[in-house]
MDTraj code that builds the backbone (N, CA, C; nanometers):
import mdtraj as md
import numpy as np

residues = "MET SER LYS LEU THR ASN ALA LYS ILE PRO ARG ARG GLU ALA SER PRO ALA ASP MET THR ARG ALA ALA LEU VAL ARG ALA ALA LEU LYS LEU PHE GLY ARG GLN GLY PHE ASP GLY THR SER THR ARG GLU ILE ALA ALA GLU ALA LYS ALA ASN ILE GLY SER ILE ALA TYR HIS PHE GLY GLY LYS GLU GLY LEU ARG ALA ALA ALA ALA ASP TYR ILE VAL ASP THR ILE GLN THR ILE ALA GLY GLN ALA ILE GLY ASN LEU GLN ALA PRO SER ASP PRO GLU ALA ALA ARG ALA GLN LEU PHE THR ALA LEU GLU ARG MET VAL MET PHE VAL VAL ALA ARG PRO GLU ALA GLY GLU ILE VAL GLN PHE VAL LEU ARG GLU LEU SER HIS PRO THR ALA ALA LEU ASP ARG ILE TYR ASP GLY VAL PHE GLU PRO THR HIS ARG ARG LEU CYS LEU ILE TRP GLU GLN ALA THR GLY GLU ALA ALA GLU SER GLU ALA THR ARG LEU THR VAL PHE THR LEU ILE GLY GLN VAL ILE TYR PHE ARG ILE GLY ARG GLU ALA VAL MET ARG ARG MET GLY TRP ARG GLY ILE GLY ASP ALA GLU ALA ILE LYS ILE ALA ALA ALA VAL THR ASP ASN LEU GLY ALA ILE LEU VAL ALA ARG LYS ASP ARG ARG SER".split()
xyz = np.array([
    [11.5105, -9.1855, -16.5857],
    [11.6108, -9.3010, -16.5400],
    [11.5104, -9.4222, -16.4706],
    [11.5328, -9.5403, -16.5006],
    [11.4366, -9.6490, -16.4752],
    [11.4680, -9.6641, -16.3395],
    [11.3684, -9.7464, -16.2661],
    [11.3596, -9.7882, -16.1196],
    [11.4658, -9.8941, -16.0944],
    [11.5082, -9.9590, -16.2024],
    [11.6184, -10.0517, -16.1935],
    [11.7489, -10.0035, -16.1674],
    [11.7724, -9.8840, -16.2261],
    [11.8742, -9.8164, -16.1995],
    [11.8873, -9.7604, -16.0686],
    [11.7939, -9.7097, -15.9996],
    [11.7853, -9.6504, -15.8666],
    [11.8001, -9.7739, -15.7712],
    [11.7433, -9.9031, -15.8115],
    [11.7403, -10.0176, -15.7090],
    [11.8443, -10.0423, -15.6342],
    [11.8683, -10.0771, -15.5101],
    [11.9788, -10.1215, -15.4425],
    [12.0091, -10.2641, -15.4541],
    [12.1332, -10.3090, -15.4945],
    [12.1337, -10.4513, -15.4979],
    [12.1514, -10.5214, -15.3869],
    [12.0591, -10.6336, -15.3518],
    [12.0373, -10.6703, -15.2236],
    [12.1668, -10.7399, -15.1997],
    [12.2117, -10.7754, -15.0612],
    [12.3209, -10.8235, -15.0277],
    [12.2978, -10.9750, -15.0057],
    [12.3730, -11.0598, -15.0340],
    [12.3571, -11.1944, -15.0418],
    [12.3700, -11.2511, -14.9043],
    [12.2674, -11.2859, -14.8338],
    [12.2989, -11.3446, -14.6953],
    [12.3610, -11.5107, -14.7046],
    [12.4594, -11.4850, -14.5862],
    [12.5251, -11.5904, -14.5904],
    [12.4634, -11.7350, -14.5941],
    [12.5137, -11.8324, -14.6431],
    [12.4329, -11.9477, -14.6575],
    [12.4858, -12.0326, -14.5706],
    [12.3798, -12.1482, -14.5149],
    [12.4284, -12.2351, -14.4047],
    [12.5626, -12.2817, -14.4031],
    [12.6065, -12.3216, -14.5355],
    [12.7420, -12.3548, -14.5452],
    [12.8473, -12.2561, -14.5072],
    [12.8394, -12.1344, -14.5672],
    [12.9272, -12.0193, -14.5374],
    [12.9269, -12.0191, -14.3690],
    [12.8029, -12.0119, -14.2884],
    [12.8215, -12.0006, -14.1707],
    [12.9031, -12.1173, -14.1066],
    [12.8631, -12.2360, -14.1456],
    [12.9359, -12.3722, -14.0790],
    [13.0810, -12.3457, -14.0863],
    [13.1430, -12.2999, -14.2107],
    [13.2818, -12.2577, -14.2491],
    [13.3123, -12.1596, -14.1523],
    [13.2711, -12.0589, -14.1324],
    [13.3099, -11.9498, -14.0561],
    [13.3229, -11.9820, -13.8932],
    [13.2143, -12.0713, -13.8825],
    [13.2072, -12.1113, -13.7116],
    [13.3115, -12.2118, -13.6901],
    [13.3499, -12.2833, -13.8001],
    [13.4833, -12.3751, -13.7741],
    [13.6050, -12.3095, -13.7771],
    [13.6279, -12.1967, -13.8746],
    [13.7374, -12.1123, -13.8414],
    [13.7633, -12.0723, -13.7112],
    [13.6699, -11.9957, -13.6485],
    [13.6522, -11.9278, -13.5398],
    [13.7077, -12.0291, -13.4357],
    [13.6320, -12.1417, -13.4274],
    [13.6483, -12.2600, -13.3183],
    [13.7979, -12.3012, -13.3114],
    [13.8462, -12.3290, -13.4561],
    [13.9990, -12.3608, -13.4765],
    [14.0836, -12.2436, -13.3908],
    [14.0804, -12.1356, -13.4286],
    [14.1477, -12.0201, -13.3997],
    [14.1523, -12.0204, -13.2455],
    [14.0183, -12.0263, -13.1903],
    [14.0239, -12.0172, -13.0291],
    [14.1008, -12.1372, -12.9615],
    [14.0727, -12.2573, -13.0203],
    [14.1309, -12.3907, -12.9660],
    [14.2766, -12.3912, -13.0149],
    [14.3114, -12.3743, -13.1229],
    [14.4506, -12.4038, -13.1640],
    [14.5350, -12.3061, -13.0689],
    [14.4945, -12.1766, -13.0441],
    [14.5645, -12.0768, -12.9619],
    [14.5567, -12.1286, -12.8143],
    [14.4622, -12.1835, -12.7709],
    [14.4580, -12.2360, -12.6236],
    [14.5163, -12.3443, -12.6087],
    [14.5007, -12.4512, -12.6887],
    [14.5376, -12.5823, -12.6481],
    [14.6851, -12.6382, -12.7431],
    [14.7009, -12.5544, -12.8663],
    [14.7970, -12.6079, -12.9597],
    [14.7300, -12.6817, -13.0601],
    [14.8160, -12.6769, -13.1764],
    [14.7420, -12.7758, -13.2789],
    [14.7341, -12.9291, -13.2489],
    [14.8583, -12.9728, -13.1861],
    [14.8333, -13.1123, -13.1690],
    [14.7646, -13.1537, -13.0524],
    [14.7109, -13.0505, -12.9688],
    [14.6420, -13.0942, -12.8455],
    [14.4914, -13.0710, -12.8719],
    [14.4775, -13.0417, -12.9754],
    [14.3097, -13.0041, -13.0499],
    [14.2747, -13.1203, -13.1228],
    [14.1716, -13.1616, -13.1127],
    [14.1221, -13.2800, -13.1918],
    [14.0217, -13.2245, -13.2792],
    [13.9896, -13.2831, -13.3966],
    [13.8767, -13.2409, -13.4912],
    [13.7296, -13.2513, -13.4208],
    [13.7376, -13.3286, -13.3600],
    [13.5933, -13.3701, -13.2834],
    [13.5740, -13.2646, -13.1828],
    [13.6689, -13.1881, -13.0905],
    [13.6693, -13.0606, -13.0167],
    [13.6174, -12.9713, -13.0910],
    [13.6928, -12.9399, -13.2126],
    [13.6564, -12.8319, -13.2951],
    [13.5166, -12.8326, -13.3555],
    [13.4705, -12.9336, -13.3910],
    [13.3546, -12.9498, -13.4411],
    [13.2440, -12.9097, -13.3256],
    [13.2559, -12.9677, -13.2294],
    [13.1832, -12.9465, -13.0924],
    [13.1624, -12.8045, -13.0557],
    [13.2980, -12.7418, -13.0627],
    [13.2903, -12.5793, -13.0228],
    [13.2145, -12.5014, -13.1476],
    [13.2176, -12.5404, -13.2578],
    [13.1528, -12.4897, -13.3708],
    [13.0182, -12.5338, -13.3883],
    [12.9629, -12.6173, -13.3281],
    [12.8198, -12.6965, -13.3129],
    [12.8211, -12.7301, -13.4837],
    [12.9059, -12.7926, -13.5221],
    [12.8935, -12.8551, -13.6520],
    [12.9190, -12.9887, -13.6632],
    [12.9072, -13.0731, -13.7814],
    [12.9439, -13.1964, -13.7734],
    [13.0580, -13.2122, -13.8338],
    [13.1230, -13.3231, -13.7351],
    [13.2694, -13.3437, -13.7598],
    [13.3020, -13.3797, -13.9092],
    [13.2246, -13.3958, -13.9964],
    [13.2909, -13.4407, -14.1522],
    [13.2754, -13.3253, -14.2172],
    [13.2335, -13.1949, -14.1651],
    [13.2218, -13.0654, -14.2272],
    [13.3719, -13.0094, -14.2368],
    [13.4414, -13.0688, -14.1385],
    [13.6147, -12.9960, -14.1568],
    [13.6726, -13.0705, -14.2619],
    [13.6420, -13.1668, -14.3017],
    [13.7082, -13.2384, -14.4356],
    [13.6360, -13.1805, -14.5564],
    [13.5120, -13.1665, -14.5202],
    [13.4425, -13.1229, -14.6692],
    [13.4666, -12.9743, -14.6960],
    [13.5026, -12.8921, -14.5978],
    [13.5375, -12.7266, -14.6247],
    [13.6708, -12.7446, -14.6364],
    [13.7689, -12.7798, -14.5719],
    [13.9045, -12.7597, -14.5470],
    [13.9982, -12.8794, -14.5871],
    [13.9630, -12.9835, -14.6130],
    [14.0302, -13.1177, -14.6334],
    [14.0895, -13.1634, -14.5394],
    [14.0834, -13.1042, -14.4128],
    [14.1381, -13.1701, -14.2915],
    [14.1809, -13.0572, -14.1899],
    [14.2467, -13.1201, -14.0831],
    [14.2787, -13.0195, -13.9839],
    [14.3777, -12.9184, -14.0189],
    [14.4770, -12.9695, -14.1053],
    [14.5757, -12.8616, -14.1593],
    [14.5351, -12.7617, -14.2529],
    [14.4246, -12.7965, -14.3172],
    [14.3703, -12.6950, -14.4083],
    [14.2995, -12.6027, -14.3227],
    [14.2317, -12.6577, -14.2012],
    [14.1813, -12.5571, -14.1307],
    [14.2564, -12.4740, -14.0613],
    [14.3858, -12.5006, -14.0198],
    [14.4945, -12.4315, -13.9682],
    [14.5154, -12.3145, -14.0571],
    [14.5383, -12.3574, -14.1750],
    [14.5513, -12.2383, -14.2888],
    [14.4480, -12.1408, -14.2960],
    [14.3445, -12.1690, -14.2912],
    [14.2041, -12.0942, -14.2985],
    [14.2004, -12.0018, -14.1900],
    [14.2434, -12.0601, -14.0680],
    [14.2523, -11.9779, -13.9498],
    [14.3599, -11.8459, -13.9780],
    [14.4732, -11.8849, -14.0046],
    [14.5698, -11.8097, -14.0533],
    [14.5365, -11.6865, -14.1605],
    [14.4480, -11.7403, -14.2463],
    [14.3970, -11.6369, -14.3518],
    [14.2871, -11.5423, -14.3107],
    [14.2283, -11.6054, -14.1869],
    [14.1406, -11.5003, -14.1173],
    [14.1865, -11.4131, -14.0436],
    [14.2893, -11.4434, -13.9854],
    [14.3949, -11.3458, -13.9358],
    [14.4561, -11.2391, -13.9899],
    [14.5129, -11.2748, -14.1181],
    [14.5363, -11.1841, -14.2103],
    [14.4306, -11.1077, -14.2646],
    [14.3125, -11.1330, -14.3002],
    [14.1941, -11.0627, -14.3324],
    [14.1689, -10.9539, -14.2333],
    [14.1584, -11.0007, -14.1039],
    [14.1173, -10.9251, -13.9982],
    [14.2090, -10.8125, -13.9583],
    [14.3530, -10.8238, -13.9640],
    [14.4434, -10.7524, -13.9319],
    [14.4806, -10.6644, -14.0439],
    [14.4603, -10.7045, -14.1694],
    [14.4503, -10.6294, -14.2758],
    [14.3555, -10.5103, -14.2741],
    [14.2397, -10.5319, -14.2466],
    [14.1301, -10.4464, -14.2484],
    [14.1351, -10.3313, -14.1229],
    [14.1841, -10.3932, -14.0261],
    [14.2438, -10.2782, -13.9142],
    [14.3517, -10.2104, -13.9463],
    [14.4546, -10.2478, -14.0106],
    [14.5847, -10.1810, -14.0627],
    [14.5478, -10.0693, -14.1695],
    [14.4725, -10.0975, -14.2453],
    [14.4199, -10.0089, -14.3648],
    [14.3672, -9.9054, -14.3010],
    [14.2848, -9.9342, -14.2038],
    [14.1864, -9.8204, -14.1582],
    [14.2911, -9.7250, -14.0605],
    [14.4091, -9.7982, -13.9929],
    [14.4853, -9.7347, -13.8982],
    [14.5973, -9.6566, -13.9900],
    [14.6421, -9.7188, -14.0977],
    [14.7760, -9.6574, -14.1539],
    [14.7757, -9.6337, -14.3106],
    [14.6566, -9.6696, -14.3629],
    [14.6419, -9.6417, -14.5058],
    [14.6900, -9.7085, -14.5933],
    [14.7061, -9.6737, -14.7151],
    [14.7761, -9.7218, -14.8216],
    [14.9190, -9.7315, -14.8033],
    [14.9898, -9.7688, -14.9021],
    [15.1372, -9.8083, -14.9265],
    [15.2094, -9.6704, -14.9347],
    [15.1488, -9.5628, -14.9633],
    [15.2201, -9.4289, -14.9969],
    [15.2233, -9.3470, -14.8538],
    [15.3390, -9.3241, -14.8443],
    [15.3516, -9.2483, -14.6783],
    [15.3121, -9.1087, -14.6962],
    [15.2584, -9.0484, -14.6002],
    [15.2208, -8.9119, -14.6199],
    [15.3306, -8.8131, -14.6393],
    [15.3295, -8.7035, -14.7317],
    [15.4609, -8.6372, -14.7739],
    [15.4863, -8.5283, -14.6923],
    [15.3937, -8.4887, -14.5729],
    [15.4415, -8.3994, -14.4873],
    [15.4452, -8.4652, -14.3614],
    [15.5743, -8.4021, -14.3034],
    [15.6303, -8.4817, -14.1665],
    [15.5136, -8.4731, -14.0557],
    [15.4427, -8.3495, -14.0410],
    [15.3254, -8.3388, -13.9382],
    [15.2372, -8.4455, -13.9521],
    [15.1815, -8.4466, -14.0910],
    [15.0844, -8.5543, -14.1203],
    [15.1452, -8.6965, -14.0810],
    [15.2551, -8.7178, -14.1313],
    [15.3143, -8.8584, -14.0966],
    [15.3191, -8.8760, -13.9316],
    [15.3424, -8.7874, -13.8459],
    [15.3566, -8.7847, -13.7190],
    [15.2220, -8.8200, -13.6543],
    [15.1252, -8.7440, -13.7244],
    [14.9753, -8.7555, -13.6799],
    [14.9256, -8.9111, -13.7163],
    [14.9671, -8.9525, -13.8189],
    [14.9232, -9.0679, -13.8809],
    [14.9887, -9.1899, -13.7700],
    [15.1110, -9.1596, -13.7111],
    [15.1703, -9.2727, -13.6166],
    [15.0742, -9.2592, -13.4896],
    [15.0565, -9.1427, -13.4509],
    [14.9534, -9.1548, -13.3340],
    [14.8216, -9.2078, -13.3561],
    [14.7698, -9.1965, -13.4562],
    [14.6569, -9.2472, -13.4824],
    [14.6663, -9.4048, -13.5034],
    [14.7861, -9.4497, -13.5721],
    [14.7824, -9.5892, -13.5568],
    [14.7905, -9.6679, -13.4588],
    [14.8572, -9.6007, -13.3463],
    [14.8960, -9.6403, -13.2161],
    [14.7751, -9.6539, -13.1561],
    [14.6961, -9.5737, -13.1586],
    [14.5789, -9.5584, -13.0713],
    [14.4776, -9.6710, -13.1508],
    [14.4505, -9.6648, -13.2632],
    [14.3618, -9.7790, -13.3094],
    [14.4278, -9.9273, -13.2796],
    [14.5350, -9.9440, -13.2983],
    [14.6085, -10.0567, -13.2604],
    [14.5835, -10.1115, -13.1240],
    [14.5783, -10.0134, -13.0221],
    [14.5429, -10.0359, -12.8707],
    [14.3942, -10.0733, -12.8801],
    [14.3051, -9.9957, -12.9338],
    [14.1619, -10.0098, -12.9263],
    [14.1323, -10.1544, -12.9840],
    [14.1947, -10.2024, -13.0752],
    [14.1738, -10.3398, -13.1416],
    [14.2347, -10.4587, -13.0394],
    [14.3658, -10.4403, -13.0091],
    [14.4325, -10.5400, -12.9585],
    [14.4071, -10.5474, -12.8046],
    [14.3963, -10.4609, -12.7510],
    [14.3610, -10.4395, -12.6079],
    [14.2198, -10.4706, -12.5692],
    [14.1253, -10.4103, -12.6378],
    [13.9923, -10.4097, -12.5838],
    [13.8983, -10.5061, -12.6701],
    [13.9280, -10.5568, -12.7914],
    [13.8584, -10.6529, -12.8597],
    [13.8610, -10.7915, -12.8368],
    [13.7521, -10.8548, -12.7817],
    [13.7692, -11.0090, -12.7354],
    [13.8343, -11.1043, -12.8309],
    [13.8073, -11.0674, -12.9645],
    [13.8539, -11.1537, -13.0506],
    [14.0104, -11.1641, -13.0781],
    [14.0504, -11.0242, -13.0318],
    [14.2012, -11.0222, -13.0580],
    [14.2976, -11.0963, -12.9541],
    [14.2255, -11.1393, -12.8486],
    [14.2888, -11.2311, -12.7668],
    [14.3229, -11.3850, -12.8258],
    [14.2162, -11.4265, -12.9156],
    [14.2182, -11.5577, -12.9785],
    [14.3160, -11.5636, -13.0838],
    [14.3282, -11.4282, -13.1470],
    [14.4087, -11.4155, -13.2360],
    [14.5897, -11.3969, -13.2148],
    [14.5776, -11.3253, -13.0953],
    [14.7490, -11.3233, -13.0293],
    [14.7551, -11.4679, -13.0006],
    [14.6829, -11.5420, -12.9209],
    [14.7346, -11.6676, -12.8830],
    [14.7595, -11.7365, -12.9803],
    [14.6791, -11.7419, -13.1016],
    [14.7296, -11.8237, -13.2188],
    [14.8784, -11.7930, -13.2646],
    [14.8891, -11.6451, -13.2841],
    [14.9978, -11.6359, -13.3260],
    [15.1041, -11.6393, -13.2483],
    [15.0927, -11.6381, -13.1166],
    [15.2065, -11.6759, -13.0259],
    [15.2505, -11.8195, -13.0322],
    [15.1473, -11.9082, -13.0394],
    [15.1703, -12.0337, -13.0776],
    [15.2546, -12.0836, -13.1900],
    [15.2280, -12.0051, -13.3099],
    [15.2904, -12.0170, -13.4367],
    [15.4286, -11.9563, -13.4239],
    [15.4587, -11.8383, -13.3340],
    [15.5971, -11.7880, -13.3341],
    [15.6795, -11.8828, -13.2501],
    [15.6220, -11.9680, -13.1585],
    [15.7062, -12.0388, -13.0767],
    [15.7228, -12.1675, -13.1513],
    [15.6455, -12.2280, -13.2307],
    [15.6882, -12.3470, -13.3080],
    [15.6107, -12.3143, -13.4460],
    [15.6872, -12.2521, -13.5509],
    [15.6437, -12.2018, -13.6930],
    [15.6258, -12.3024, -13.7677],
    [15.5248, -12.2914, -13.8412],
    [15.4537, -12.3855, -13.9411],
    [15.4107, -12.2849, -14.0699],
    [15.3547, -12.3370, -14.1701],
    [15.3465, -12.2934, -14.2970],
    [15.2322, -12.1632, -14.2289],
    [15.1556, -12.1773, -14.1630],
    [15.0471, -12.0769, -14.1326],
    [15.1165, -11.9487, -14.0691],
    [15.2288, -11.9727, -13.9932],
    [15.3241, -11.8322, -13.9709],
    [15.3650, -11.7838, -14.0845],
    [15.4001, -11.8626, -14.1951],
    [15.4517, -11.7848, -14.3209],
    [15.3230, -11.7035, -14.3862],
    [15.1905, -11.7541, -14.3814],
    [15.0851, -11.6653, -14.4269],
    [15.0748, -11.5577, -14.3591],
    [15.0702, -11.5687, -14.2027],
    [15.0628, -11.4347, -14.1369],
    [15.1651, -11.3572, -14.1383],
    [15.3055, -11.3950, -14.1472],
    [15.4092, -11.2942, -14.1746],
    [15.3997, -11.2280, -14.2985],
    [15.3768, -11.3023, -14.4132],
    [15.3613, -11.2475, -14.5599],
    [15.2487, -11.1467, -14.5806],
    [15.1312, -11.1954, -14.5025],
    [15.0360, -11.0995, -14.5455],
    [14.9824, -11.0057, -14.4149],
    [15.0769, -11.0037, -14.3024],
    [15.0485, -10.8894, -14.1755],
    [15.1702, -10.8502, -14.1491],
    [15.2395, -10.9142, -14.0810],
    [15.3597, -10.8642, -14.0123],
    [15.4525, -10.7829, -14.0940],
    [15.5078, -10.8557, -14.2143],
    [15.6195, -10.7648, -14.3076],
    [15.5365, -10.6459, -14.3737],
    [15.4395, -10.6523, -14.4247],
    [15.3676, -10.5484, -14.5136],
    [15.3351, -10.4467, -14.3810],
    [15.2732, -10.4610, -14.2847],
    [15.2446, -10.3529, -14.1806],
    [15.3565, -10.3075, -14.1084],
    [15.4766, -10.3686, -14.0969],
    [15.5783, -10.3280, -14.0445],
    [15.6667, -10.2333, -14.1362],
    [15.6690, -10.2613, -14.2465],
    [15.7350, -10.2007, -14.3645],
    [15.6588, -10.0628, -14.3923],
    [15.5267, -10.0559, -14.3659],
    [15.4409, -9.9451, -14.3757],
    [15.4578, -9.8586, -14.2829],
    [15.4919, -9.8903, -14.1705],
    [15.5017, -9.8152, -14.0570],
    [15.6385, -9.7421, -14.0511],
    [15.7383, -9.8378, -14.1024],
    [15.8728, -9.7728, -14.1230],
    [15.8810, -9.6621, -14.2202],
    [15.7990, -9.6650, -14.3113],
    [15.7906, -9.5790, -14.4133],
    [15.7503, -9.4444, -14.3531],
    [15.6290, -9.4520, -14.2894],
    [15.5534, -9.3440, -14.2088],
    [15.6663, -9.2774, -14.1185],
    [15.7480, -9.3686, -14.0349],
    [15.8480, -9.3135, -13.9629],
    [15.9547, -9.2442, -14.0234],
    [15.9840, -9.2584, -14.1358],
    [16.0853, -9.2189, -14.2185],
    [16.0358, -9.0664, -14.2248],
    [15.9177, -9.0450, -14.2949],
    [15.8675, -8.9424, -14.3285],
    [15.8430, -8.8474, -14.2027],
    [15.8183, -8.8952, -14.0955],
    [15.7998, -8.8324, -13.9543],
    [15.9343, -8.7961, -13.9079],
    [16.0369, -8.8346, -13.9249],
    [16.1668, -8.8323, -13.8677],
    [16.2984, -8.8054, -13.9466],
    [16.2821, -8.8265, -14.0674],
    [16.4036, -8.8085, -14.1631],
    [16.5058, -8.9256, -14.1535],
    [16.4451, -9.0345, -14.0883],
    [16.5535, -9.1439, -14.0621],
    [16.5117, -9.2454, -14.1846],
    [16.5987, -9.3056, -14.2054],
    [16.5635, -9.4360, -14.3268],
    [16.4958, -9.5194, -14.2892],
    [16.3675, -9.5488, -14.3612],
    [16.2654, -9.6406, -14.3450],
    [16.3269, -9.7945, -14.3112],
    [16.4338, -9.8314, -14.3666],
    [16.5012, -9.9515, -14.3529],
    [16.6300, -9.9742, -14.2847],
    [16.6373, -9.8529, -14.2119],
    [16.7913, -9.8649, -14.1342],
    [16.7369, -9.9502, -14.0111],
    [16.8499, -10.0048, -13.9587],
    [16.8217, -10.0979, -13.8458],
    [16.7492, -10.0314, -13.7135],
    [16.7729, -9.9102, -13.6961],
    [16.7319, -9.8436, -13.5727],
    [16.5716, -9.8105, -13.6093],
    [16.5640, -9.7771, -13.7308],
    [16.4017, -9.7500, -13.7569],
    [16.3202, -9.8753, -13.7565],
    [16.3723, -9.9819, -13.7873],
    [16.3061, -10.1238, -13.7757],
    [16.2967, -10.1417, -13.6255],
    [16.4042, -10.1313, -13.5568],
    [16.3772, -10.1745, -13.4234],
    [16.2849, -10.0908, -13.3478],
    [16.2976, -9.9669, -13.3777],
    [16.2006, -9.8500, -13.3056],
    [16.0413, -9.8994, -13.3377],
    [16.0209, -9.9288, -13.4779],
    [15.8871, -9.9608, -13.4888],
    [15.8615, -10.0930, -13.4162],
    [15.9287, -10.1922, -13.4080],
    [15.8948, -10.3096, -13.3258],
    [15.8875, -10.2906, -13.1606],
    [15.9367, -10.1616, -13.1177],
    [15.9193, -10.1239, -12.9980],
    [15.7827, -10.0768, -12.9768],
    [15.7457, -9.9925, -13.0838],
    [15.5901, -9.9200, -13.0808],
    [15.5061, -10.0453, -13.0782],
    [15.5239, -10.1455, -13.1549],
    [15.4236, -10.2531, -13.1543],
    [15.4198, -10.3258, -13.0431],
    [15.5412, -10.3520, -12.9952],
    [15.5452, -10.4404, -12.8651],
    [15.4817, -10.3994, -12.7575],
    [15.4887, -10.2775, -12.7343],
    [15.4332, -10.2114, -12.5978],
    [15.2786, -10.2461, -12.6166],
    [15.2285, -10.2447, -12.7144],
    [15.0636, -10.2599, -12.7372],
    [15.0506, -10.4120, -12.6998],
    [15.1280, -10.5117, -12.7856],
    [15.1028, -10.6311, -12.7487],
    [15.0901, -10.6828, -12.5938],
    [15.2016, -10.6131, -12.5362],
    [15.2199, -10.6427, -12.4039],
    [15.0949, -10.6433, -12.3418],
    [15.0149, -10.5310, -12.3625],
    [14.8776, -10.5270, -12.2911],
    [14.7913, -10.6480, -12.3033],
    [14.8076, -10.7063, -12.4191],
    [14.7185, -10.8348, -12.4349],
    [14.7742, -10.9396, -12.3595],
    [14.8975, -10.9668, -12.3872],
    [14.9823, -11.1106, -12.3358],
    [14.9702, -11.1010, -12.1855],
    [15.0016, -10.9691, -12.1391],
    [15.0252, -10.9528, -12.0012],
    [14.8809, -10.8834, -11.9246],
    [14.7653, -10.9284, -12.0005],
    [14.6563, -10.8728, -11.9473],
    [14.6247, -10.8948, -11.8019],
    [14.6236, -11.0204, -11.7446],
    [14.5997, -11.0551, -11.6224],
    [14.6988, -10.9808, -11.5180],
    [14.8393, -10.9442, -11.5297],
    [14.9315, -10.8987, -11.4585],
    [14.8798, -10.7399, -11.4462],
    [14.8606, -10.6783, -11.5904],
    [14.8139, -10.5342, -11.5667],
    [14.6833, -10.5281, -11.5027],
    [14.5755, -10.6202, -11.5111],
    [14.4603, -10.5911, -11.4389],
    [14.4884, -10.5930, -11.2746],
    [14.5900, -10.6802, -11.2402],
    [14.5947, -10.6964, -11.0895],
    [14.6652, -10.5837, -11.0360],
    [14.7686, -10.5445, -11.0918],
    [14.8536, -10.4311, -11.0764],
    [14.7550, -10.2981, -11.0811],
    [14.7021, -10.2628, -11.1825],
    [14.6100, -10.1560, -11.1858],
    [14.4887, -10.1616, -11.1073],
    [14.4468, -10.2682, -11.0572],
    [14.3420, -10.2735, -10.9633],
    [14.2092, -10.2697, -11.0654],
    [14.2369, -10.3329, -11.2097],
    [14.1126, -10.3267, -11.2924],
    [14.0360, -10.4746, -11.2830],
    [13.9117, -10.4677, -11.2834],
    [13.8241, -10.5837, -11.3038],
    [13.8513, -10.6377, -11.4345],
    [13.8501, -10.5557, -11.5292],
    [13.8711, -10.6001, -11.6818],
    [13.9058, -10.5131, -11.7697],
    [13.9379, -10.5042, -11.8926],
    [14.0239, -10.4108, -11.9644],
    [13.8984, -10.3757, -12.0954],
    [13.8349, -10.2802, -12.0647],
    [13.7515, -10.2490, -12.1729],
    [13.7854, -10.1456, -12.2579],
    [13.6819, -10.0671, -12.3291],
    [13.7037, -9.9316, -12.4020],
    [13.7815, -9.8216, -12.2796],
    [13.7042, -9.8088, -12.1828],
    [13.7846, -9.7018, -12.0850],
    [13.9347, -9.7194, -12.0435],
    [13.9574, -9.8402, -12.0042],
    [14.0728, -9.8865, -11.9806],
    [14.1649, -9.8679, -12.1087],
    [14.1325, -9.9068, -12.2347],
    [14.2065, -9.9281, -12.3364],
    [14.2590, -9.7626, -12.3928],
    [14.1558, -9.6582, -12.3535],
    [14.1592, -9.5196, -12.3578],
    [14.2894, -9.4771, -12.2873],
    [14.3015, -9.5534, -12.1667],
    [14.4137, -9.4787, -12.0899],
    [14.5263, -9.5493, -12.1239],
    [14.5575, -9.6755, -12.1694],
    [14.6578, -9.7389, -12.2146],
    [14.6977, -9.6694, -12.3513],
    [14.6079, -9.6180, -12.4253],
    [14.6479, -9.5787, -12.5553],
    [14.7024, -9.4106, -12.5243],
    [14.6575, -9.3569, -12.4235],
    [14.7199, -9.2317, -12.3646],
    [14.8678, -9.2493, -12.3161],
    [14.9035, -9.3614, -12.2624],
    [15.0281, -9.4110, -12.2107],
    [15.0999, -9.4203, -12.3360],
    [15.0649, -9.5199, -12.4321],
    [15.1357, -9.5490, -12.5328],
    [15.1823, -9.4511, -12.6328],
    [15.0628, -9.3485, -12.6453],
    [15.1201, -9.2358, -12.7445],
    [15.2141, -9.1162, -12.6613],
    [15.1711, -9.1189, -12.5320],
    [15.2842, -9.0440, -12.4670],
    [15.4223, -9.0810, -12.4981],
    [15.4491, -9.2280, -12.4931],
    [15.5762, -9.2749, -12.5047],
    [15.6215, -9.2304, -12.6671],
    [15.5313, -9.2531, -12.7519],
    [15.5561, -9.2186, -12.8849],
    [15.6010, -9.0689, -12.8974],
    [15.5512, -8.9730, -12.8302],
    [15.5752, -8.8523, -12.8422],
    [15.6895, -8.8109, -12.7631],
    [15.7334, -8.8751, -12.6623],
    [15.8669, -8.8592, -12.5947],
    [15.9783, -8.9260, -12.6920],
    [15.9376, -9.0233, -12.7582],
    [16.0669, -9.0897, -12.8584],
    [16.0705, -8.9905, -12.9777],
    [15.9576, -8.9301, -13.0403],
    [15.9785, -8.8374, -13.1514],
    [16.0527, -8.6850, -13.1002],
    [16.0178, -8.6447, -12.9779],
    [16.1000, -8.5327, -12.9237],
    [16.2573, -8.5558, -12.9379],
    [16.2784, -8.6619, -12.8404],
    [16.4060, -8.7296, -12.8482],
    [16.4997, -8.7103, -12.9835],
    [16.4190, -8.7703, -13.0749],
    [16.5073, -8.7757, -13.2237],
    [16.5040, -8.6431, -13.2545],
    [16.4082, -8.5418, -13.2372],
    [16.4177, -8.4092, -13.3008],
    [16.5350, -8.3431, -13.2198],
    [16.5505, -8.3573, -13.0909],
    [16.6554, -8.3176, -13.0260],
    [16.8063, -8.3750, -13.0706],
    [16.7890, -8.4763, -13.1031],
    [16.9407, -8.5611, -13.1670],
    [16.9707, -8.4873, -13.2789],
    [16.8725, -8.4411, -13.3524],
    [16.9020, -8.3950, -13.5094],
    [16.9274, -8.2412, -13.4937],
    [16.9071, -8.1744, -13.3663],
    [16.9351, -8.0204, -13.3836],
    [17.0785, -8.0035, -13.3340],
])
top = md.Topology()
chain = top.add_chain()
for i, resn in enumerate(residues, 1):
    res = top.add_residue(resn, chain, resSeq=i)
    for name in ("N", "CA", "C"):
        top.add_atom(name, md.element.get_by_symbol(name[0]), res)
traj = md.Trajectory(xyz[None], top)
C-alpha cells in the first residue's frame, strides 16, 4: 500500500475571509439579540467583529443578508446539538429505549441552553424574532423548531403509546422544552433566588436533575393513567 493511501488529508485552515465572515455573523447574532435589528447599525456590527464595514455588503449583500446568515448559524448549531441528543428521524422501537432517549435529550438540552455562553445570544436573537417575526424566524422554525419538536413527539409516542401528532403530545413536548428555556431567559431571577453567582456546569447538572425528575413524574402519571 502506498504512503499516499495512508496519508491523512490535511484540513483546510480557515481563510481570513472565512474568519471575517464568521466574526460578522457572531457579532450580528449578539447585537441583533441585544438591541434588535433596527436598533443595530452596520457600523456597530463591524466594530464588534473588528472588520471593515464594507465587508458586510461584500459577504452578505447588506444588513438583511447578515440577519439571514445569523439565522442559518442558529439552525446549524442547534441541528448539531439536537442530532447528538435525539438522533435521526427514526424513533427507537423499544419503549424503554425511547424513554432513555427522552432523558438524554433533556439533559443535553440543559447543558447547552443553560451552561453554554453562546446559547444566551441564540436565545436572545430567537426571542426577538418570536416577538416580531421576519423571514429569519421562518428559517429557524423550518430548520430547528418544527423538525426537532416533531422528532421529540415521535420519541414520546414510542415511550408512552400516545400518538405523536395528538394535541396532548405536542403540548407536553412544548412543556418539556419550555422548562429548559426558562432557566436561560429567567437566568438572573434563578441566580438570585438560588443564591448562585453564576450558572455553569455544576449548576446546570442540578437543573438537569430537576428537569428530568419532572419528566419522570410525567411518564409515571401517563403510565398510571393507562393502567
